[in-house]
Structure formats: structure tokens, C-alpha cells
C-alpha positions, 0 to 999 in steps of 0.5 A: 483543506483548501490550502492542502488541495492547492498544494497537492495540485501544485505538486502534481503540476510540478512532477507532471501527471504522467510521471506521477502515474509511472511512479505509482505503478513502479511503487505498486510493483515494488509493493507486490514484490515485497508481499511475494518475498514475504511469502504472502498472498495478494488478494487480487488474483488476476495480475491484469487487474492489479491496482497502482494505488493499493496492494492488499495481502492476506495474513497466513493462518495464525498471524494477525495483521493488527500485530504486523501493523503495530510492529511496522509502525514501531520499528519503521515509523510506517503506517499500513492500512487495516482490513475491514469488519470481520476480516480486519486481522486477516489482511492488510493493504498499502496505499501510495503513501506506504508502497514506496517504503515496502 
């Protein structure tokens, strides 16, 4: 884990922290645009409170987020975050590692 942390810190230093924040914001905007293009609702109601590190969307009634995650993994080799507890099948999220490909 320490080697991984060291490499991550070197990568941050190489790219520059301001560039990392700009990239994350750009990818987050792209993720939200993709969610809207799919006709899905973003969980965060207030755009001023959107996150640059995670975007969460509700699944339409009658659809299952687990099934969507499996399709995305099988066809696009991409992992999308799961909902938690009783809401597991009702929403999905994408973090920084995934938003660049949505």
C-alpha cells in the first residue's frame, strides 16, 4: 500500500494538483451529461452541490441497477459503483475512475 501511495503522490505531483481538480470537474460534467442523455435523474437536486468525484443517478421504475452494472461490465469492461442497502437496485454511482468513460 505504501508503494501505491508513493506512486499516486508522484502522479499527482507530475500532473499538478490544479490540473487534477480541473480534470475531475470536466469528467464529472461529462458523467452528469451522460446521465441526463440517458434520461435518468441525478440524485443531487442542487447543481451548486454537485461533486467532482462522484455522480449518482436513480434507475427508472422497473429497472435494476445491478443488471445495468453487469451489462456495463460485460460489454464495456467498466465498473460502476453500487447503491447501498435497501436502495442497492435503485441507483448507481460513478466515481473518478469511471466518469471519464461515461
